[in-house]
N, C-alpha and C positions, 0 to 999 in steps of 0.2 A: 427237415428236422434231423438233428444229429442222432446218432445211435444212442448216445447217453440219455437224451431227452425221450426217445422212444422207449428205452428200457424203463426209465423212471415212470413214464405214463403207463406202461404195461403193468408194472408192479402195483401202482395205485389202482388202476382199473380192476385188476384181478382181486385185490383185497377189498375194495369198496363194493364189489359185486357179491360178496359173501357175507355171512353172518359176522357180527362185530368181533367175535372171539375166534374166527377162523384164521388159518394161516395158509401160506403158499410155499412151495419149494421154488427157489430161484430159477430152476430149470423151466418152470411154467412160464415165467416172464421171457426167458430166452426163446422158448418155443413160439411164443406169441409174436416175437419180433423178427426172428431169423429162421429161414428154412433149414439152414445148416447151423444149428444152434450150439452144438458142443464147443466149437472153438471160441465162443463168446462168453463162456461161463465165468472166466476171470473178470471180464468187463461188467457182467451182471452183478457179481459180488462186490466189485468196486463201487458201482452205483448204489447198491444196497448199503454199503458201509457209509457212503456220503449221506444217504437218507437217514441212517441211524444217528449220525453226528448231528443232523438237523432235527432230530427228535420226531421224525415222521414214521419210522418203522423201528422194530427191534427184532433180534434173531433169537431163536431158541434151538436147543438140542434136547430132545425129550421135554421135560418140564423145566429145564434150566435155561435162564436167560444168559446168552453168551455174546461176546464181541464178534461181529461179522469178520473182522480182520484177523482175530486170534484163533477163531474156531477152526479145527481141522475136521474134515468129514462133512456129512450132510447137515444142513441147517434148514430151519423154517423161518419165514418172515411173517410178522404180524404188524398191524397198524398200532401205533401208540394211541392210547385212549386220551383224548383231550376233552374232558367234560365241559369245559367253558366254551368250546368252539361253537356250540349251537345256542349259547346264551343261557343254558341251564346248568345247574350244579349237581 
């Protein structure tokens, strides 16, 4: 499995294992995939940006929703709520 796929899977696994309104730091996904995780943070943010473009996750700084690619400094990732996904509204 490619690193990008492993990162995406780690982001989803971490978020889906928590409360629906919980968030993660991208470094948590990096730590889950790589022993030496710091050099991979740009790649993790790139994968998170792709996931945001695909409407899977979104990023926040404090209570503000931000662009993964435009944000400077620490961000948190959250799952996008898709109420129709389980067949209910």
